[in-house]
C-alpha positions in Angstrom: 9.0 18.6 -14.1 8.9 15.2 -12.3 6.6 11.9 -12.3 6.4 10.6 -8.6 6.3 7.5 -7.2 4.7 7.2 -3.7 5.5 4.0 -1.6 5.4 2.8 1.8 9.1 2.4 3.8 7.5 0.6 6.6 4.9 -2.2 7.0 2.1 -0.2 5.0 -0.7 2.2 7.2 2.2 5.0 7.1 -0.4 7.9 6.0 -0.3 7.4 2.2 -3.7 8.7 1.5 -3.2 12.2 2.8 0.1 12.5 1.4 -1.0 11.1 -2.2 -4.0 13.0 -1.8 -2.0 16.5 -1.3 0.3 15.3 -4.3 -2.9 14.3 -6.5 -3.8 18.0 -6.3 -0.6 18.7 -8.4 -0.8 15.7 -10.5 -2.7 15.0 -14.1 -2.5 11.3 -13.8 -2.7 9.0 -10.5 -2.0 5.3 -11.3 -2.5 2.5 -8.7 0.1 0.1 -9.7 0.1 -2.8 -7.4 -2.0 -4.6 -4.8 -5.8 -5.3 -4.5 -8.7 -4.1 -2.4 -6.8 -5.4 0.6 -5.1 -1.7 0.7 -6.9 1.0 2.1 -6.4 4.6 1.8 -7.9 7.8 3.6 -8.7 11.1 2.4 -9.9 13.9 4.2 -11.1 16.4 1.6 -12.7 20.0 2.7 -14.0 18.0 5.7 -15.3 15.1 3.8 -13.7 11.3 4.3 -13.0 8.9 1.5 -12.2 5.4 2.2 -10.8 3.7 -0.8 -9.2 0.5 -1.7 -9.4 -0.1 -5.2 -9.8 3.4 -6.8 -6.8 5.6 -6.9 -6.9 8.5 -5.0 -7.2 11.1 -7.5 -10.5 9.7 -8.2 -12.0 12.3 -5.7 -10.5 15.5 -7.5 -12.0 16.7 -10.7 -9.9 17.2 -13.5 -7.6 14.2 -13.2 -7.3 11.2 -15.0 -7.3 8.0 -12.5 -5.5 4.7 -13.9 -5.5 1.1 -12.6 -2.7 -0.4 -13.8 -1.7 -4.2 -14.7 0.1 -5.0 -11.8 -3.1 -4.6 -9.7 -5.1 -7.8 -9.2 -9.1 -6.6 -9.6 -12.1 -7.7 -7.6 -15.0 -6.4 -10.2 -17.6 -6.8 -7.5 -15.6 -5.0 -4.8 -14.6 -2.3 -7.5 -18.5 -1.7 -8.0 -19.4 -1.3 -4.6 -16.7 1.1 -4.1 -17.8 3.2 -6.8 -21.3 3.4 -6.2 -20.0 4.4 -2.6 -17.9 6.8 -3.5 -20.5 8.2 -6.4 -23.0 8.7 -3.2 -20.6 11.0 -1.7 -20.5 13.5 -4.9 -17.5 11.8 -7.0 -17.8 11.7 -10.9 -16.4 8.3 -11.8 -16.8 7.5 -15.4 -14.6 5.9 -18.4 -13.5 9.2 -19.4 -11.5 9.9 -16.0 -11.1 6.2 -15.0 -9.0 3.2 -17.1 -8.3 0.0 -16.0 -5.9 -2.0 -17.8 -7.1 -4.6 -20.4 -4.3 -6.7 -19.0 -5.6 -6.7 -15.3 -6.2 -10.0 -13.7 -9.5 -10.6 -12.1 -10.1 -12.0 -8.1 -13.1 -13.8 -7.9 -15.2 -15.4 -5.5 -13.0 -18.7 -5.8 -10.0 -16.8 -4.7 -11.3 -15.3 -1.7 -13.1 -18.4 -0.6 -9.3 -20.4 -1.1 -8.0 -16.9 0.8 -9.8 -18.0 4.0 -9.9 -22.0 3.8 -6.2 -21.8 3.5 -5.9 -18.9 6.4 -8.2 -20.8 9.0 -6.8 -24.4 8.6 -5.5 -26.2 11.2 -1.5 -26.0 11.6 -1.0 -23.5 8.4 1.3 -20.9 9.2 -1.1 -17.7 9.7 -0.2 -15.1 7.1 -2.4 -12.8 8.5 -4.0 -11.9 5.1 -7.1 -9.9 4.5 -8.6 -13.0 3.0 -9.6 -11.0 0.0 -8.2 -13.1 -2.4 -5.3 -11.1 -3.4 -2.8 -14.2 -3.0 -4.4 -16.9 -5.0 -5.3 -14.3 -7.5 -1.6 -13.4 -7.9 -0.7 -17.0 -7.8 -3.1 -18.1 -10.8 -1.7 -14.7 -12.7 2.0 -16.3 -12.3 1.0 -19.7 -13.3 -0.7 -18.0 -16.8 -4.3 -19.4 -15.7 -5.6 -16.4 -14.6 -8.6 -14.4 -16.3 -7.9 -11.2 -17.1 -10.1 -8.2 -18.1 -10.1 -8.8 -21.8 -11.6 -11.9 -21.5 -14.7 -10.9 -20.4 -15.0 -9.3 -23.7 -14.0 -12.7 -25.4 -17.3 -14.7 -24.7 -16.3 -17.3 -27.2 -13.1 -18.4 -24.9 -14.3 -17.4 -21.5 -15.8 -20.8 -20.7 -12.5 -22.3 -21.8 -10.4 -19.8 -19.8 -12.9 -20.9 -17.0 -12.5 -24.3 -17.1 -8.7 -24.0 -17.6 -8.7 -22.2 -14.3 -11.1 -24.8 -12.3 -8.9 -27.6 -13.5 -6.5 -26.5 -11.0 -8.5 -25.0 -8.0 -11.1 -27.7 -7.9 -8.3 -30.3 -7.4 -6.5 -28.1 -4.7 -10.3 -28.1 -3.3 -10.9 -31.8 -3.0 -7.7 -31.9 -1.3 -8.6 -29.4 1.2 -12.0 -31.0 1.7 -14.5 -28.8 -0.3 -16.5 -29.4 -2.8 -15.7 -28.7 -6.3 -16.5 -24.7 -7.7 -19.1 -25.0 -10.8 -17.8 -23.7 -14.1 -21.0 -22.5 -15.0 -21.4 -20.4 -11.8 -18.5 -18.8 -12.6 -19.1 -18.3 -16.1 -22.4 -16.7 -15.7 -21.3 -14.2 -13.1 -18.6 -12.9 -15.3 -21.0 -12.4 -18.0 -23.2 -10.8 -15.7 -20.5 -8.2 -14.6 -18.8 -7.8 -17.9 -20.5 -5.0 -19.1 -20.1 -3.1 -16.0 -16.4 -3.3 -16.2 -15.9 -3.6 -20.1 -16.4 0.3 -20.6 -13.4 1.4 -18.4 -10.9 -1.2 -20.0 -8.2 0.4 -22.1 -4.4 0.0 -23.1 -3.2 2.0 -20.2 0.5 1.4 -20.9 0.0 3.3 -24.5 -2.5 6.0 -22.3 0.4 6.4 -19.7 2.7 6.9 -22.6 0.7 9.5 -24.1 0.7 11.6 -20.9 4.4 11.2 -20.8 4.7 12.6 -24.4 2.5 15.5 -23.7 4.4 16.2 -20.2 1.5 15.7 -18.0 2.5 15.2 -13.9 2.2 11.3 -13.2 1.3 10.0 -9.8 2.3 6.6 -9.0 0.1 5.3 -6.3 1.7 2.1 -4.2 -0.1 0.2 -1.4 1.2 -1.4 1.3 5.0 -1.0 2.3 8.1 -1.8 1.6 8.5 -4.8 4.2 5.5 -6.3 3.0 7.2 -7.1 -0.6 7.1 -10.5 -1.7 10.8 -10.5 -2.5 12.2 -7.8 -0.1 9.8 -7.9 2.9 9.4 -10.0 6.1 8.9 -13.2 4.2 6.3 -15.7 4.3 4.6 -12.5 6.2 4.1 -10.4 3.6 1.8 -9.5 0.5 1.9 -11.2 -2.7 3.1 -8.3 -4.7 6.2 -6.2 -5.1 5.2 -3.1 -3.3 8.6 -1.3 -3.7 9.2 1.7 -6.5 10.4 -0.8 -9.4 7.2 -2.2 -9.5 5.7 1.0 -10.9 7.4 0.7 -13.8 6.2 -3.0 -14.4 2.7 -2.6 -13.2 1.8 0.0 -15.3 3.9 -0.5 -18.4 6.0 2.5 -18.6 9.6 2.2 -18.2 12.1 3.2 -15.2 13.2 6.4 -16.9 9.6 7.6 -16.5 10.2 7.4 -12.4 11.7 10.8 -11.5 11.2 10.9 -7.7 10.4 8.2 -5.0 9.0 9.3 -2.1 8.9 6.9 0.8 6.1 7.7 3.2 7.0 6.9 6.6 5.6 7.1 10.2 7.0 9.0 12.9 6.9 5.5 14.9 6.0 1.8 13.6 2.9 -0.3 13.0 1.9 -3.4 11.6 -1.0 -5.2 11.3 -1.3 -9.2 11.4 1.0 -11.8 12.1 4.8 -11.8 11.3 8.3 -10.2 13.2 8.1 -6.5 14.7 11.2 -6.4 16.4 10.6 -2.7 18.0 6.8 -3.9 19.4 5.4 -2.3 22.7 2.5 -4.2 24.3 3.1 -1.6 27.2 1.2 1.5 28.1 3.0 3.5 25.7 2.4 1.3 22.6 -1.1 1.6 23.7 -1.1 5.1 23.7 0.5 5.2 20.6 -2.5 3.1 18.7 -5.2 5.2 20.8 -3.6 8.8 19.6 -2.6 8.0 16.4 -6.2 5.8 15.6 -4.4 3.0 14.6 -7.0 0.7 13.0 -6.9 -0.6 9.3 -9.1 1.1 6.7 -10.2 -2.0 5.1 -10.3 -4.4 8.0 -10.5 -2.4 11.1 -8.1 -4.6 12.7 -5.8 -2.9 15.4 -2.4 -2.2 14.6 0.4 -3.5 16.6 2.7 -0.3 17.6 6.4 0.6 18.6 9.2 2.5 18.4 10.7 4.2 15.1 13.0 1.4 13.6 15.8 3.1 11.7 17.4 -0.1 10.5 14.6 -1.2 8.8 13.6 2.1 6.9 16.9 2.3 5.8 16.9 -0.8 4.4 13.8 -0.1 2.6 15.5 3.1 1.2 18.0 0.9 -0.5 15.5 -1.8 -2.0 13.0 1.1 -2.9 15.2 3.9 -4.6 13.6 5.9 -2.1 14.9 9.7 -2.7 12.9 11.6 0.3 10.9 10.6 3.0 7.1 12.2 4.0 7.4 11.6 7.9 3.6 11.4 9.1 1.7 11.2 12.5 4.7 13.7 14.2 2.0 14.7 16.4 1.0 11.5 17.5 4.4 11.6 19.8 3.5 14.8 21.1 3.6 14.8 25.3 5.9 11.6 25.7 9.1 12.3 28.1 11.4 9.7 25.9 11.4 8.9 22.7 13.4 5.7 21.6 14.8 4.7 18.1 16.0 1.5 17.2 19.8 1.9 15.6 20.6 -1.7 15.3 19.6 -4.9 16.0 21.4 -7.8 18.6 21.2 -11.3 16.8 22.9 -14.3 18.4 25.6 -12.2 20.3 26.2 -10.0 17.2 25.4 -6.7 16.1 23.6 -6.4 12.7 22.2 -3.1 10.9 20.0 -4.5 8.6 17.1 -7.1 9.1 18.0 -10.2 8.3 16.0 -13.0 6.1 14.8 -16.2 7.5 11.7 -16.8 9.6 13.9 -17.6 13.0 16.5 -14.7 12.5 13.6 -11.9 11.9 11.8 -13.3 15.0 15.6 -13.1 17.2 16.5 -10.1 16.7 16.5 -7.8 19.5 16.4 -4.0 18.8 19.4 -1.6 20.3 17.9 1.8 20.9 19.2 5.5 21.5 17.1 7.6 23.8 16.1 11.0 23.0 14.1 13.7 24.9 10.3 14.2 24.2 8.6 17.6 23.9 5.9 19.0 25.9 4.6 21.0 22.9 2.0 20.5 20.5 3.5 19.5 16.6 -0.5 19.0 15.4 -1.4 21.5 12.6 2.3 22.9 12.3 2.8 24.0 8.8 6.3 25.3 9.3 10.0 24.2 11.1 8.7 27.5 13.5 5.8 25.9 15.1 7.7 23.0 16.3 9.1 22.4 19.9 13.2 22.5 19.4 13.0 18.7 20.5 10.8 17.9 17.6 13.0 19.3 14.9 16.2 17.7 16.9 14.1 14.2 16.7 13.4 14.7 12.6 16.6 15.9 12.0 18.2 12.9 13.9 16.0 10.3 11.9 17.4 11.9 8.4 21.0 11.0 9.7 20.0 7.5 10.9 18.2 6.4 7.7 20.5 8.4 5.4 17.8 10.3 3.1 16.5 13.5 3.2 12.8 14.2 5.1 11.0 16.1 2.0 7.9 16.6 3.9 6.4 16.4 7.8 2.8 15.7 8.3 1.5 16.7 11.3 -2.3 16.1 11.6 -5.0 14.2 9.1 -5.7 17.7 7.6 -4.5 17.6 3.9 -2.8 21.1 4.2 -0.8 20.7 7.7 2.4 19.7 6.0 5.5 21.0 6.4 7.3 21.1 3.0 11.1 21.3 2.6 10.9 19.8 -1.3 8.2 19.4 -3.6 8.7 16.5 -5.5 7.1 17.1 -8.6 9.8 19.9 -8.9 12.8 17.6 -7.7 
């Protein structure tokens, strides 16, 4: 049986929550390997809706081990709030079914404050962050001044870690015209929260290795999407972590040989939240229709998503950088009723045709999409669970997408309901 990595192949919000939930019912272990509480997955299980940010999607299913890996940045207060909220929905969460890596770096109030200060400053580039401190926390990690979960268990040295962190942050705050952060205040808040977090702490690389050795099925759950990757996305309008499948190994402590199948979640059209280039964006009635029919609002922020036609160039690029073996095509039903559907197959840039999204802010902002048109369909795809349930034009659309991106469609999702899936290939049996 294979271990499966789930990643987004666009700008996030591709419908990973439903697919991860569908897969988690077949997995033994579900692992988050990057991002923080800026990501959001919405699960609908037996009519109950769960909105998750930090917790792995497997937590809502009994008998699964959920793991938060070292590649995640972890806000302990947001975590406790989420745990309390999900517990009220009848979900069991304790140190037996949830483990957090001991080397996971913390997001603290100073990070979210800095995030907001920089995003709101006059004259700065607007990245469109969620202002939850994700970027500043990753900065501290790379600069080797972060406070990790294991530091909460070392009270004798914790104040020294706090002072070292604030040596940098208070100089930055002063330069931005804000008062210094008090070391004792931060230390006290960490000491207060520590006993609520430490019971979940574990050497998860070891836990996961034991799962591999005993042939457990592991589902690696990514957040955001390939074009938000810090290295391979539309920089600087990206998140602060690697979102592609290679991070599943680095962000958990398992080697890449344990990653057997990569499933790229891919929306049947394209959306983006926040700032940054979007070649196929539609600001007309069709764009508004896609947003309304697709309920395109962020799980975490509630921000309205920008909508546009399917971008085959971008998805093909994500398939290459992410090593994607198959895609799960989601929200096909949102296209129902359109007379004509367009697909971006190339870009025009400075009089030349290019078939990938180039690096560079100006180039990405100036590419013009080149479209192919296909007939839409008047019938409904909603709730379809077999090819026979789909209109002929919808089948042609899916097959043409496969041709353009050079990757097979393993699954098609036709509604938010968990079982409304057309399955061509079970990733766990790849």
